[in-house]
N, C-alpha and C positions, 0 to 999 in steps of 0.2 A: 380541690385547682383544679375538678375534674374538669368541666366547665368553661374556667375563667385564665383566660390568656395573657401571658407577660407582654407587658409593651415597652418594649425600649427605648427611649426619648434620645440617648446619640451613645455611639460609643466608645467607650475610652482608649484612648493610645499612651497604654502603661508607659510610653518611653515618655511622656512628656510629664511621667506625674513622678510629685518628692517621695521622698518614703514614706512619713506620716497620711499621704494622699494615697499611695497603697498601701498602707495600712489599716485606712476606712476604709476603702471599697470591701479591705477582705472582711471586714467587721459587717459589713452592711451583710453582704451576703452568707456568715454565720446567723447574724440574727434571724435571715430568714427562712435555715434551713433549723437553726432552735422554735420557728413561728410555724414549720408545717406548711412554710409556703415554696414549697420541694415539688419537679414533675420527672418521675422516671424518664430515664433514655430511652427506651422504647416510644413513649407519647412520642418524644421530642422528636425521632426519626419518622415516625407515624404522622403528623403533621409536619414535617418537612416534605416527607414524599405527597403527602392531599394538596397542602400550597400550592408547589410547581408540577404539579403532576403527572409526579414520577410513580404511582402506587403498586405500579406492575415491579419495580424494579427495584430491587433488596436483593440484600450476598441472601448466600441460601447459612443457614445456621450450619456449624457442625456441632453434634454434640459425639 
């Protein structure tokens, strides 16, 4: 998924979902993971910084 962007059509307010609906949302995420439809956290935060013009603003890694 290097060049593919995930588009969220709507935000899910988990407080308004039933237990069955929550289970279905978790299952969708699990199936995405199994199918390899994932993005590393590093890439997500890099993209967020780029999208909001914050490329120079990041925490320094401590090792």
